[in-house]
Steps between C-alpha positions, in 0.01 A plus 500: 500500500619816671281803453651752259560859603262719294651674199410845635730464801763744372235766431432562869773684681526554871297812574252671722187359339557128540149434642327675212723317256416167661129579474531594132676171422267283710289370205815385319661305781465123509313323781777468759655838427155657509435361848822658626402831342156488661655443843730800461217724380258383771723620783823669386628578851451142612670373186794734561544357849467136392786266425511331163376178661208679669392670177523168316282328761238776495477486123500122484817494294870438564802720572622422148177642357537815711852539364371463143237762580772742615701443184189546287480851644865572430633442853802282565343340805242515776694748715474768230127440457441528877687831514309643204161391635580624851614839370191549288250376760674705769488814288128449443444460873691818581315690230174393657616646830420167667134607489394168352630146499663449163339205329222479759163399364195716562267318738119524502522649850757769419388860570478737206805702605721191473341401170562852369866484603543161336355625173705820502825317571429234236415760234797720588735203485358392163540848355856532632589159359345595168707818488816300570421236236364727230709529184490871423638436152189289437279782633679743270448269201133452585438874543678582175300237309170629643590865438570423133211255451214552260273322749535302821304190600497396868388148597406364841255253651336513843682722746771576245233662285459771763872578487499513121196727496681745730787533253258540210325790675832673567629457146171607345508816712827612337394421145644148457256289299450204731243231574467256789360158412371261765299261284702261288287506184503880479865510598601250234306692236682819597843338526458352153482854362825615662827515312848651499492832681232384742542379858325223693536470878385197698447507878512174698654449842563130436576545133280199434161654414414315180278772355761770555770281347282437193429869446863605542618219271252605231623859516863391485436276200397809302812696589384702802748564780392285796542586868429276800436616857544196725663374818642201314724606210555140391127430482331439162396866482849619590669270249263622230554874546763722342523705821438367853417719800539302823303557821514345846228397744484401867222255577311511830195316631164578332696684230663286230815621332312597183306756703811602691669581170248772408683788665831397346339470159344844530833653605678355197228609259493846660872522431442394139222761463714783637790393277266507197378848600863617526576375151193670355503804726357765269229274362418353841485838671264637235279191515487508877400867501223438248361200689518690827307787345239261359406368846552827690128577505424173676771569754349841571159335545645248738674769706181706523298193600742419778468852633122453502542171682414275202725241338512468122679200339842593371534539125811494287695208642591662831 
């Protein structure tokens, strides 16, 4: 039986972010289509230069499967996909100033200057792709919900917990009642007490962290507005949330994509935080001034200690 073109085909239009879109859909693609996607993502420039037969051979599929893959992304045929991939990969190469080999893995013998360039280019590309993909209407909705919330719960496990904690610190500093939960039992207990007028935000690059999904689902079941921050909007976490904030990541050797997503996640949450502060300007400004005054004495002590040549641990979330 011929393989069916996925139902989401018409949702993806020809655009500048085809590689990021392919990556976000990767978990949903079937076996053969997924192998084609992996070949394109592994070396976009090589894929753009390949014929349909060459790409099929490299992915262990057939030209017909490659054609179905193109249509699943909203392209009429392989020629359009090649042009889109070539344009995007070429733009990334030019933006990098040819200082690194796009898609090149970091080797154990690479000097630190090359490693640094690889990391900078990967992070910059991920942030730029995130900015291009981000739905600002969703950011606006998230910021408005948080600004008007009675309380905000933030859920994250592992590395995502660090990202969630950063947002909690920022919101707390401007007077938004917020808590960051990284342990599922405590998080579930808190989410069970939320209700209409409250907000729950779950952070998960993959959108598949079971604990985060459970906590967000519990909050949503009691009427709280739910927000997901993920690189995969059609993941279980994304499908569960009322509002989805999408990020992008660029994976390189020794640095999985979940870690590569951190900077993009922080940029999006920083945008949300600033948008909340805008919507609550008078309250936020007053709260920020009071919190700044509260820790001013420790800042003065730190400054004096530096002048005396001693280092005192920073206090106050700086």
